[in-house]
N, C-alpha and C positions, 0 to 999 in steps of 0.2 A: 246483613251488614248495611246500615244506612249511613249516607254521607250528606252533609249539609254545607251550603255556601250561601252567603248573602252579599249582594252588590247593590250599590246605589245608582239610580239613574233618574235624572230630572226631578229630584226630590222624593222619589219613591224607592222603597226597598224591594228588591227582587230576591226572594228566597228560592233556592234550588235544592231539591231533595232527591237523592239517588237511592235506589234499592236494587241490590244485585239480583238479577233474574237467572243468570247462569255464569259460568266462569268468564270473568272479564267483560260481562255485558250487564247493562243496567236499564231499568225502567226509571223514568224521571218525571217529577212533578215540579211546577213552579207556583209561587204565590206572590201577589203584588200587594204591598201595604204602603199607605202614604198619608199625606197630611189632609186629604179630603176624600170624601166618598160621594162623587157626583150622582145626582138623581138618575136612575135608569141603568146604572152600572152595578150589576149584581155580583160580579166576580171579585170585587176588592176583598182581600183577606181570605179568599177561598183557595184551596189547593186544586190545581188543574193539571191533569195528566197530559203529557206531551205525546201525541200520537206518532206512530211510525217506528216505535222502538221494538226490541231493546237496542240500545246504542253502546258503543265503547264509552269509557269514562269521559274522555275529552269531548266526544261528540255530544254526549248527554248534557254536560255542562254548557256547551256552546248553544245547542238548540233551545234549551230551557231559558238561558239568559236572553237569547234573541226573541223568543216568544214573549217573555216578560217585558222586554223593551218595546216590542210591537204593541202590547196591551197598553203600556203607558202612553205611547204615541197616539193611540186611538182615543184615550181619555183626554189628553192635553192638546191634541192637534199638532200641527207641524212645529218643529223647532228650527230656528234660523240656522243652528249649527249643522243640521242634517239636510238642509235644502241643497238643491243640485249644485249650487255654486261653491259649496264647501265639501266636496268629495274627499279632500285630504283628511278631514276629521273622521269620516266614516271609515276610511282605510286604516287610520291609526287605531281606532277602536276595534275593528275586525282583527287586526294583527295582534292586539293585546289579548283578545278572546281566544284566538287560535293557538297562540304561543304560551298560554297560561300553564303553570305547573299544577298538576293534579295529584 
């Protein structure tokens, strides 16, 4: 049984793909697609397995989306919204990710 989810972050799409590995546990992959493919970035559009699994469904979605966001941040550099002075936005995003319905 495979489950997919797609979210948007800073103009890039983060695709999350879960595959059940045992009862209520999932291996998870993410894929980042976006409006550009910067030179030297080989992983755009490629599925990347998140290490450390298997995870519960909620954790699988959370860690894969965070991994995808981190990849986008590496590509684009710092975003003013996530700088130290705007911790409220980070907390709001984290709350949305943790409390999402699966």
